N, C-alpha and C positions, 0 to 999 in steps of 0.2 A: 508421583507421590509428593506431598508437601515436605518441607524440610524444617529444621530447627530455625533457620533464618527467614524462611518464607512459609509461614504456617497457614496461608490462605490458598495460594496456587503457585505452582511452578510451570511456567510456559516454556516449551521448546520453540525456538524461533529459527526457521530455515531461511538463510540468506546467502546470496552470492558472495564468494570470497572477496570480491572487489568492493563490497558495500561497506561504507563507514558511517552512514547516517542512521540506519535503523536502531542499532543498539544505543547510540547516543541519545536519539529522540525518545526511545522507549524509557530509558533510565531517567531522563529529565522529568517524565510524567508517570513515574512508577507509583502505584498505590502501595501503602504500607502492607507488609506481609506477602508481597508478590515478588517473584524472581523470574529472570529471563536467561535462557541457556541456549547458546547458538550452535546450530549445525551448519557449517559453512559449505556451500556448493563450490567446488573447485572450478575456477574460471581460468583457463590457460591462455585465452586470447580475448583481450578486453576491447578490441577495436569495434566501433559501432558507426563508422562514418558513411555507411551506405545501407540501402535496404538489404542487400545481400549479406553484408556484415551482421546486420541485426538478426537476420534469419539464422545465420551460422552460429551466432552467439546463443540463441535460444536452443538450437539443436545440441550444442555442447552442454548447455545447462540441463536439458532434459536427461542427458546421459549420466549426469552426476547427482541429480536430486536424490536418488535412492540411497546413495552412500551417505549423503548429509543427514537424511532421515534416520538411517541405521545408526549413525554416530550419535545423534542427539538422544536417541531412545535409551542409550546406555545409562543416562542420568535419571531415567524414569520420570519424565515430566508428566504433568496431569493432562495437558492438551498441547496442540501445536498451532502456531501462527506462521503463515507463509509470508516472510519478510521480503518478498520479491513479487513484482506485479505483472509484468508483461505477459508471462505465461498464463496467468489466471484470467486475462481478458481474451486470450487467443481462442478462436472458435466460437465466440459469442457465449450466450447463456449456457448452452449445452456443453460447450468446451470447458467452461468453468465448473459446471456440475460434474463432468467426467473427471476433471482434475481433482476435485475434492473427494470423489469416490476412490480414485486411485491412491491418494495419500492416506485416506482413512483406512482403506483395506491394508495398505502396507504397514501402517503404524498401529492400528487398533485404537486410535484416539480421535477425539473431535478435532476438526480443523477449521481455522478461520483463514479465508483468502482475502486479498485486497479487493478483488472484484465484488465479492459478496458483501464485504464490509462497507464499501462506498455506496452500494445499492441500499443496504439497510439504513445507512445514515441519511440518504436522500429521502427514503420513505419516512423516516422519523421526522424530518423537516417538512414533509408534505409538499415537496416541490417536483416539477416536471420539466421545466425548461432550464437547461444548464449550459455552461461553458466549461471547457476542459483544457488543462495544460498538461504536457508530458515532456520528458527529456528525449523522446524517441525520434526515430526516422519515420517518414510517411507510412511505410508498410505497417508499423505497429500502431500509429495514430488511427489508421482505418479500422484496426481490430477493436480499439477502445471505443471509437464512434459506433461501430456495429453492435458491440455489447450493450451499450446504453440504449441505442435505438430499439434493439430487440425487446428490451424491458419496458418500452413505452415512453422513454424520455425523448424530448425534443432537444437535440444537440445543436445549439446555436453556432458553435465554432469549436474546433480542436486546434490548438497551437502547439506544435512540437518544437522543442529547442534544438533538436538535431545534434545532441552532444556527440563528440567524436569518439569517446571511449566510455567504458563502464565506470572508470574511476573519475573521469572529468565531470560526470553528472554531479558529484558531490562538491565541485568547485564553482558551480553557478552562483554568482553573487546575489544578495537580496534584491538589489535594484533591477536585475534582469528578471527575477521571478515576479516582482511587482508589475513590470512592464508586460510580461506574458499574461498575467491575470487581466490586466486592462484590455488586452487585445481580444479576449474571449468574453468580456462583459458587454452589456448593451441593454437597450430598452426591452423589457419583458423577460430578461434572464433572471431567474429566481435564485440560483446558487452557482457557485464556482467549485470545480473539482480538480484535484491534481493526482495524476498517476506517476509511478516511477519512484520506488522506495528509497533510492539513493539521493534523491533531490532534497536538500535541507529546507523544508518549507514551513514547518509548523509555526515557528515564531513569526515569520512574515505573514502567513495566512491569518493568524490571529489579529494582527494589526490591520490588514486589508479588510477583514470582516468588520472591524469597528468603523472603518472609514466609509465603506459602501453600504453598510446596513443590511447585508445579505449573508446567508451562510456560506462559508468557505470550508471545503472538505478536503484536507490533505490526506493522502492515503495512509500514512503512518498513524495519524490521529484516529482515522476511521477504524483501522485494524485493531488498534489498542482499545478503543471504545467498544467495538463489537466483541472482542475477546473478553473484556471485563464484564460487560453486561450479560453475555451468554453464560458466564459462569458465576453470576450472582454478585459480582463486585460492583457496587453501586456508588462508590466514592465519586464526588464531584471534584475535579482536579483543575485548578485555575492555570491560566497561562497558555493553554493550547487551543483556545477558541471555545465557542459556545457548546460544541458537541460534547467535549469531555467535562466542561464546567457545569452544564445545566441539564443534560439529557440522560 
């Protein structure tokens, strides 16, 4: 339901308890009359410094998602946004579709995932050849590559930052993010994409987009844009790049 303070839409946002970027970036680019209400997925072990740790992290996350959804439903949001991304890329396009079905059946609400949102954004830009950055270990990078490849994109490169913990993702400085984007750009690359919702990218991406003259699609901007447009919120919001500002 909408509220007195948010008379257009109340979004429930499901995020790992270790995540400090999603809420901050969402509220920086909040449309008037919209609110965000977090259901936090309890993360007991935030270590991510190997493929095995990454897989264990996701296994723990899967076990706690239901409780986070159940919790946020008590405030009666109008729809849900998944403010976590690795799980939505896992298993390719069908894995994301199954994940959306699971959350939709559990909640009874429309659901936006990061995987679907980045795909929708790239379709809107009309691009096919992309470069991707992530905060992940190689096992998760390959899932991201497989997802986009299945959907018909030519993935020029995927660069994972191999962050050592779920919390250290939020500590990556802007210059490192810029360098990562430069590594996956190249002749013929039409757009750059970023996965990993705890990576603070929107401000950096907007500047990089201006410099290189190509779309840059941060996952938090894409999820916010897709959630807004799916629910008829057509506000053009400056400062987050051309996706939210013009499309």
